[in-house]
C-alpha positions in Angstrom: -12.9 15.8 -8.1 -9.5 16.0 -6.5 -6.4 14.0 -7.4 -6.6 11.5 -4.5 -10.3 10.7 -5.3 -9.6 10.2 -9.0 -6.6 8.0 -8.2 -8.7 6.0 -5.7 -11.4 5.4 -8.3 -8.9 4.4 -11.0 -7.3 2.0 -8.5 -10.4 0.3 -7.6 -11.5 -0.1 -11.1 -8.2 -1.8 -11.9 -8.5 -4.0 -8.8 -12.0 -5.1 -9.7 -10.9 -6.0 -13.2 -7.8 -7.9 -12.1 -7.9 -11.6 -11.5 -4.6 -11.7 -9.5 -3.3 -10.4 -6.1 -2.8 -6.7 -5.9 0.9 -5.6 -5.5 2.0 -2.1 -4.9 5.7 -1.6 -5.8 7.2 1.1 -3.6 10.5 1.0 -5.3 10.5 4.8 -6.2 8.1 5.9 -3.4 9.9 8.4 -1.2 6.9 9.7 0.8 3.7 8.0 1.8 0.8 10.4 2.5 -2.2 9.7 4.8 -4.4 9.9 1.7 -2.4 7.1 0.1 -2.5 5.0 3.3 -6.3 5.4 3.3 -6.4 4.2 -0.3 -4.2 1.2 0.6 -6.5 0.3 3.4 -9.6 0.5 1.2 -7.8 -1.5 -1.5 -6.9 -4.3 1.1 -10.5 -4.5 2.0 -11.6 -4.7 -1.5 -9.3 -7.7 -2.2 -10.0 -9.2 1.2 -6.5 -8.6 2.6 -4.7 -10.0 -0.5 -2.5 -6.9 -0.9 1.2 -7.1 -1.1 3.7 -4.2 -0.9 7.2 -4.8 -2.2 10.4 -2.8 -2.3 9.6 -0.8 0.8 12.2 1.6 2.0 13.2 1.7 5.7 11.5 5.0 6.1 8.2 3.9 4.5 8.2 0.7 6.5 8.5 2.6 9.7 5.4 4.6 8.6 3.5 1.3 8.0 4.7 0.0 11.3 3.7 3.1 13.3 0.3 3.0 11.8 -0.1 -0.8 12.3 -0.7 -1.3 8.6 2.3 -3.7 8.3 0.1 -6.2 10.0 -2.8 -5.7 7.4 -0.7 -5.9 4.3 1.8 -8.5 3.2 4.9 -6.3 3.5 8.5 -7.6 3.4 10.7 -6.0 5.9 13.5 -4.0 4.3 17.0 -5.6 4.2 19.0 -5.1 7.4 17.7 -4.5 10.9 15.4 -1.5 11.7 16.0 0.4 15.0 
């Protein structure tokens, strides 16, 4: 099993056990891969859209915006205006 599948399985186990909204803290995230975006979409479906992403950098917000995922997740736009 590769790393992304193992991470995905562990994430869903944690989401299913949790009784609270799912929050991803992007504070130290420098790069968002397509595999992680897939995991986020699957997680959002598992929690019926109650997925929040906090501390998003401008660069990562642009990725979420380009893919349209900023409309699926509860994402706070980074401070300051984005070009």
